[in-house]
C-alpha positions as MATLAB code, in Angstrom:
seq = 'MSTAPTFSDSSCGGDDDPLFERVAIQLMDKGYAICPAALPMDLVTDLCEELYGLSPNDFASAGIGRQTRHMHNEFVRKDRICWLTGESPASAAWLNWAADLQQYLNRRLFMGLFSFESHLAHYGIGDFYKRHYDAFQFQRNRVLSLVVYLNPTWGADDGGELVLYQSDEDLEGIKVTPLMGTLVLFLSEEFPHEVLPAKRDRYSIAGWYRVNGSTPDRVDPPL';
ca = [
     -11.206    6.985    6.700;
      -9.208    6.384    3.700;
      -8.915    9.942    0.877;
      -8.350    8.451   -2.280;
     -10.445   10.397   -3.863;
     -14.242    9.397   -5.669;
     -14.893    8.594   -8.401;
     -17.091   10.061  -11.081;
     -18.775    8.404  -14.079;
     -19.025   11.258  -16.653;
     -20.625   10.582  -20.294;
     -17.411   11.970  -22.103;
     -15.899    9.894  -24.549;
     -15.998    9.525  -28.461;
     -12.937   10.272  -29.971;
     -11.073    9.607  -26.812;
      -8.488    7.122  -27.492;
      -9.804    3.353  -26.105;
      -7.533    2.304  -24.424;
      -7.192    5.429  -21.398;
     -11.304    4.108  -21.333;
     -10.001    1.090  -20.584;
      -7.944    2.572  -17.769;
     -10.476    4.928  -16.712;
     -12.984    1.636  -15.966;
     -11.129   -0.559  -14.419;
      -9.863    2.053  -12.534;
     -13.945    2.646  -11.597;
     -14.698   -0.972  -11.147;
     -11.681   -1.390   -9.414;
      -9.549    1.124   -7.959;
      -6.345   -0.699  -10.669;
      -5.884   -1.167  -13.679;
      -3.631   -3.549  -15.628;
      -3.300   -3.770  -19.088;
      -0.571   -6.168  -21.197;
       1.057   -5.174  -24.403;
      -0.895   -1.463  -24.210;
       0.532    1.358  -24.599;
       1.724    1.956  -27.925;
       4.298    0.305  -30.020;
       6.437    3.289  -30.991;
       6.195    5.412  -27.957;
       7.977    2.601  -26.982;
      10.170    1.253  -29.018;
      11.426    5.894  -28.585;
      11.717    5.179  -25.398;
      13.757    1.575  -25.196;
      16.716    3.426  -27.722;
      16.514    6.019  -25.458;
      17.645    3.216  -21.523;
      19.831    1.275  -23.877;
      21.706    4.905  -24.658;
      22.136    5.440  -21.305;
      25.139    4.532  -19.707;
      25.481    2.212  -15.466;
      26.699    6.074  -14.497;
      22.986    8.142  -15.940;
      21.536    5.554  -12.719;
      21.268    6.447   -9.518;
      20.752    4.143   -6.048;
      16.971    5.077   -6.045;
      15.768    5.410   -2.241;
      12.764    5.765    0.387;
      10.478    8.586    1.927;
      11.285   12.598    0.094;
      12.581   15.866    1.100;
      14.318   15.646    4.283;
      13.816   12.108    5.130;
      15.068   10.379    1.261;
      17.203    8.219    2.288;
      18.418    4.990    0.995;
      17.822    1.564    2.615;
      19.098   -1.465    0.076;
      17.213   -3.889    3.480;
      13.706   -2.017    1.511;
      14.181   -1.677   -2.458;
      17.810   -1.939   -4.380;
      16.972   -0.659   -7.962;
      18.253    2.059   -9.244;
      16.766    4.983  -10.886;
      17.026    7.843  -14.202;
      14.656   10.280  -13.477;
      12.776   11.151  -16.830;
      13.129   15.183  -17.251;
      11.293   15.838  -20.988;
      14.864   16.958  -22.254;
      15.110   13.782  -24.675;
      12.789   13.831  -27.676;
      11.698    9.786  -26.178;
      11.214   11.776  -22.983;
       9.211   14.171  -23.552;
       6.920   11.911  -26.092;
       6.888   10.513  -23.446;
       5.540   13.643  -20.448;
       3.155   14.241  -23.193;
       1.299   10.683  -23.103;
       0.661   10.016  -19.292;
       0.074   14.334  -19.390;
      -2.927   13.726  -21.957;
      -4.096   10.243  -19.833;
      -3.825   12.279  -17.134;
      -6.639   14.685  -18.653;
      -8.467   12.156  -19.329;
      -8.752   10.288  -16.286;
      -9.181   14.583  -14.952;
     -12.077   14.898  -17.139;
     -14.143   10.936  -17.228;
     -13.244   10.219  -12.982;
     -13.593   14.183  -11.677;
      -9.844   12.527   -9.789;
      -7.931   16.399   -9.500;
      -4.717   15.391  -11.017;
      -1.949   18.146  -11.270;
       1.595   17.463  -11.885;
       3.437   14.218  -12.097;
       6.743   12.357  -11.412;
       9.148    9.808  -13.437;
      11.974    7.786  -13.762;
      13.618    5.037  -15.229;
      14.260    1.644  -12.922;
      16.737   -0.894  -13.130;
      16.135   -3.350  -11.522;
      19.910   -6.591  -11.665;
      20.017  -10.101  -10.761;
      18.183   -9.783   -7.652;
      17.460   -6.633   -6.744;
      14.070   -6.422   -5.538;
      11.535   -3.934   -3.485;
       9.643   -4.896   -0.600;
       5.827   -4.783   -0.099;
       4.594   -0.720    0.549;
       2.438    1.922   -0.175;
       4.002    4.472   -2.166;
       1.495    7.299   -0.143;
      -0.043    7.796    3.365;
      -3.796    8.243    3.491;
      -3.996   11.343    4.639;
      -0.720   12.814    3.044;
      -1.861   13.469   -0.309;
       1.745   13.332   -1.817;
       1.173   10.438   -4.383;
      -3.005    9.699   -5.403;
      -1.888    7.150   -8.592;
       0.674    5.260   -9.354;
       1.065    4.059  -12.825;
       4.445    1.521  -13.921;
       5.443    0.660  -17.807;
       7.749   -2.270  -18.467;
      10.529   -1.968  -20.914;
      11.883   -5.859  -21.369;
      11.006   -7.073  -24.502;
      10.378  -11.072  -23.520;
      10.676  -12.433  -19.906;
      10.689  -15.438  -18.757;
       7.937  -17.491  -16.281;
      11.395  -18.614  -14.165;
      13.412  -14.627  -14.686;
      10.658  -13.097  -10.919;
      10.819  -10.065  -11.464;
       6.543   -9.744  -11.087;
       4.680   -6.301   -9.681;
       2.713   -7.839   -6.107;
      -0.331   -5.628   -6.600;
      -1.949   -6.304   -2.331;
      -5.592   -5.625   -2.324;
      -5.552   -4.829    1.445;
      -3.043   -5.368    4.034;
      -5.044   -8.304    5.035;
      -4.200  -10.597    1.160;
      -1.205  -12.408    1.410;
      -1.553  -13.389   -2.467;
      -2.261  -10.334   -4.491;
      -1.579  -10.200   -7.885;
       1.240  -11.119  -10.564;
       2.237   -8.711  -13.458;
       5.078  -10.501  -15.778;
       6.760   -6.762  -16.297;
       6.753   -7.561  -20.098;
       7.096   -4.965  -22.832;
       3.730   -2.555  -22.434;
       2.211   -3.578  -19.952;
       0.236   -0.716  -18.643;
      -0.549   -0.795  -14.756;
      -2.216    1.860  -12.806;
      -3.223    2.038   -9.286;
      -4.657    4.279   -6.273;
      -1.328    5.303   -4.448;
      -3.356    4.833   -0.792;
      -4.644    1.511   -1.183;
      -2.362   -0.779   -2.299;
       0.199   -2.292   -0.794;
       2.739   -4.062   -3.352;
       5.818   -4.820   -3.650;
       8.209   -5.581   -6.665;
      10.243   -9.873   -6.597;
      13.573  -10.333   -6.918;
      14.681  -10.348  -10.809;
      16.846  -12.693  -11.712;
      17.919  -10.946  -14.470;
      18.441   -7.850  -15.737;
      14.824   -6.197  -15.685;
      13.887   -1.937  -16.785;
      10.521    0.093  -16.318;
       9.610    3.384  -16.050;
       7.985    4.065  -12.831;
       5.580    7.009  -12.396;
       2.777    8.976  -10.125;
       0.262   10.889  -10.405;
      -0.123   14.097   -7.272;
      -2.502   16.493   -6.361;
      -1.555   19.773   -5.471;
      -1.501   19.777   -1.603;
       0.570   23.128   -1.716;
      -1.459   25.422    1.181;
      -1.391   29.618    2.241;
       2.138   28.605    4.100;
       3.745   26.425    1.677;
       3.515   25.519   -2.182;
       3.827   21.487   -2.668;
       6.281   21.266   -5.852;
       6.501   17.805   -7.424;
       9.564   16.740   -6.619;
];
């Protein structure tokens, strides 16, 4: 049995961001939201300027698992990442935007989102991330996954699509072109997904909202 949140439709709205409301409605209806060219353009521009100012040494090989189970496995994934910590104006603006979305979804859908972690991801030519879940059922380490793309142009032959599968039995999935400003969110425990091999440099932000998994014997850190 799934431990994904049970959504309730509250009556808030009014002056709130229409994008946040669109995300909330799609999450409530389908468990995922796909919003092309949706992230505010000034925020996208600032993030891209920061991204293009980074050097290859600012990125590290991505791994799988957490803490003592963290490991590198290039059979599973080959991207490189740079964590966003809020130390620069652009990353601080991004984390503030993500916090506003978190607050809205908690108020609108009663999701109980507690913390957020996020990194830039670079997929070079041939890089991929094979089919996987962002969280396993009953672990509650990640509840809602978020992806934003930072690629100004992307052609049909460039590869690198996110494929979001609606079940373990789904072999076709929903393909999302990684075009600048496109926003994708989905329930981390419910949707297996993959990134197809890129045929050119591909940049994105990946993030995860978590609930508070602390117990009397263990503090659940956000990272």
